[in-house]
DOGU-418085 format. One record per residue (C-alpha): residue number from 1; x, y, z. Coordinates in pm, 1 decimal, always signed. Example, Ala and Ser with C-alpha at 12.3 -4.5 7.8 and 13.67 -1.06 7.14 Angstrom:
residues 2
<atom bati="1" u="+1230.0" v="-450.0" w="+780.0"/>
<atom bati="2" u="+1367.0" v="-106.0" w="+714.0"/>
END
This chain:
residues 65
<atom bati="1" u="+3.9" v="+14.0" w="-21.2"/>
<atom bati="2" u="+289.2" v="+185.3" w="+82.8"/>
<atom bati="3" u="+442.1" v="+225.4" w="-237.5"/>
<atom bati="4" u="+130.1" v="+227.7" w="-462.8"/>
<atom bati="5" u="-15.9" v="+478.2" w="-305.2"/>
<atom bati="6" u="+250.2" v="+699.8" w="-107.4"/>
<atom bati="7" u="+0.0" v="+985.1" w="-168.4"/>
<atom bati="8" u="-259.5" v="+816.8" w="+126.0"/>
<atom bati="9" u="-36.3" v="+731.8" w="+420.4"/>
<atom bati="10" u="+121.1" v="+1058.1" w="+503.2"/>
<atom bati="11" u="+225.1" v="+1169.4" w="+939.1"/>
<atom bati="12" u="+17.7" v="+1346.9" w="+1100.7"/>
<atom bati="13" u="+79.7" v="+1583.3" w="+1403.3"/>
<atom bati="14" u="-82.0" v="+1712.9" w="+1719.4"/>
<atom bati="15" u="-462.9" v="+1642.9" w="+1488.5"/>
<atom bati="16" u="-698.7" v="+1700.5" w="+1726.0"/>
<atom bati="17" u="-1044.6" v="+1535.1" w="+1754.2"/>
<atom bati="18" u="-1234.0" v="+1683.7" w="+2049.8"/>
<atom bati="19" u="-1055.7" v="+1684.7" w="+2370.3"/>
<atom bati="20" u="-758.4" v="+1479.6" w="+2249.9"/>
<atom bati="21" u="-483.9" v="+1458.3" w="+2027.0"/>
<atom bati="22" u="-318.1" v="+1253.5" w="+1785.8"/>
<atom bati="23" u="-3.4" v="+1195.6" w="+1571.8"/>
<atom bati="24" u="-7.4" v="+897.0" w="+1323.7"/>
<atom bati="25" u="-5.0" v="+742.5" w="+983.7"/>
<atom bati="26" u="-243.9" v="+775.3" w="+716.3"/>
<atom bati="27" u="-553.4" v="+970.1" w="+543.4"/>
<atom bati="28" u="-691.5" v="+1256.4" w="+766.5"/>
<atom bati="29" u="-1021.9" v="+1263.0" w="+436.4"/>
<atom bati="30" u="-1127.0" v="+942.9" w="+677.9"/>
<atom bati="31" u="-1233.1" v="+1079.2" w="+928.8"/>
<atom bati="32" u="-1416.5" v="+1346.8" w="+755.1"/>
<atom bati="33" u="-1632.7" v="+996.4" w="+671.3"/>
<atom bati="34" u="-1982.1" v="+956.4" w="+838.5"/>
<atom bati="35" u="-1958.3" v="+547.8" w="+913.2"/>
<atom bati="36" u="-1673.5" v="+397.1" w="+956.9"/>
<atom bati="37" u="-1544.7" v="+80.5" w="+982.1"/>
<atom bati="38" u="-1262.6" v="-90.3" w="+1080.9"/>
<atom bati="39" u="-1060.0" v="-381.7" w="+872.0"/>
<atom bati="40" u="-839.2" v="-622.2" w="+1064.2"/>
<atom bati="41" u="-774.3" v="-908.0" w="+856.0"/>
<atom bati="42" u="-519.8" v="-1202.3" w="+1018.6"/>
<atom bati="43" u="-246.1" v="-1401.8" w="+812.9"/>
<atom bati="44" u="-329.3" v="-1719.5" w="+957.5"/>
<atom bati="45" u="-665.5" v="-1680.3" w="+785.4"/>
<atom bati="46" u="-702.7" v="-1942.4" w="+536.0"/>
<atom bati="47" u="-918.3" v="-1902.0" w="+191.3"/>
<atom bati="48" u="-1274.8" v="-1918.1" w="+282.5"/>
<atom bati="49" u="-1224.4" v="-1775.9" w="+583.9"/>
<atom bati="50" u="-1020.3" v="-1482.1" w="+432.4"/>
<atom bati="51" u="-1396.1" v="-1510.6" w="+136.1"/>
<atom bati="52" u="-1641.0" v="-1463.2" w="+384.7"/>
<atom bati="53" u="-1459.2" v="-1183.9" w="+517.7"/>
<atom bati="54" u="-1431.5" v="-992.9" w="+297.0"/>
<atom bati="55" u="-1804.9" v="-1059.6" w="+169.1"/>
<atom bati="56" u="-1900.1" v="-866.3" w="+566.9"/>
<atom bati="57" u="-1735.1" v="-611.3" w="+433.9"/>
<atom bati="58" u="-1851.7" v="-613.1" w="+149.6"/>
<atom bati="59" u="-2204.0" v="-672.9" w="+266.1"/>
<atom bati="60" u="-2176.2" v="-390.5" w="+536.4"/>
<atom bati="61" u="-2046.7" v="-104.0" w="+291.1"/>
<atom bati="62" u="-2351.6" v="-218.8" w="+87.3"/>
<atom bati="63" u="-2587.5" v="-130.5" w="+356.1"/>
<atom bati="64" u="-2474.8" v="+265.4" w="+394.6"/>
<atom bati="65" u="-2326.2" v="+118.1" w="+660.6"/>
END
């Protein structure tokens, strides 16, 4: 991802959200999305498990979640 889209993964410092301040690396524009869903996948998933997880995230996206 870093090689393919380096513009999406930029460091940022002192990002104030509410009463908290954050430093990080990523696409800050994603923080403005009205609905967000964290995606985490393990390398240990089998092909069938991976397909099931991808289908679950696609279904969540399709219903506007």
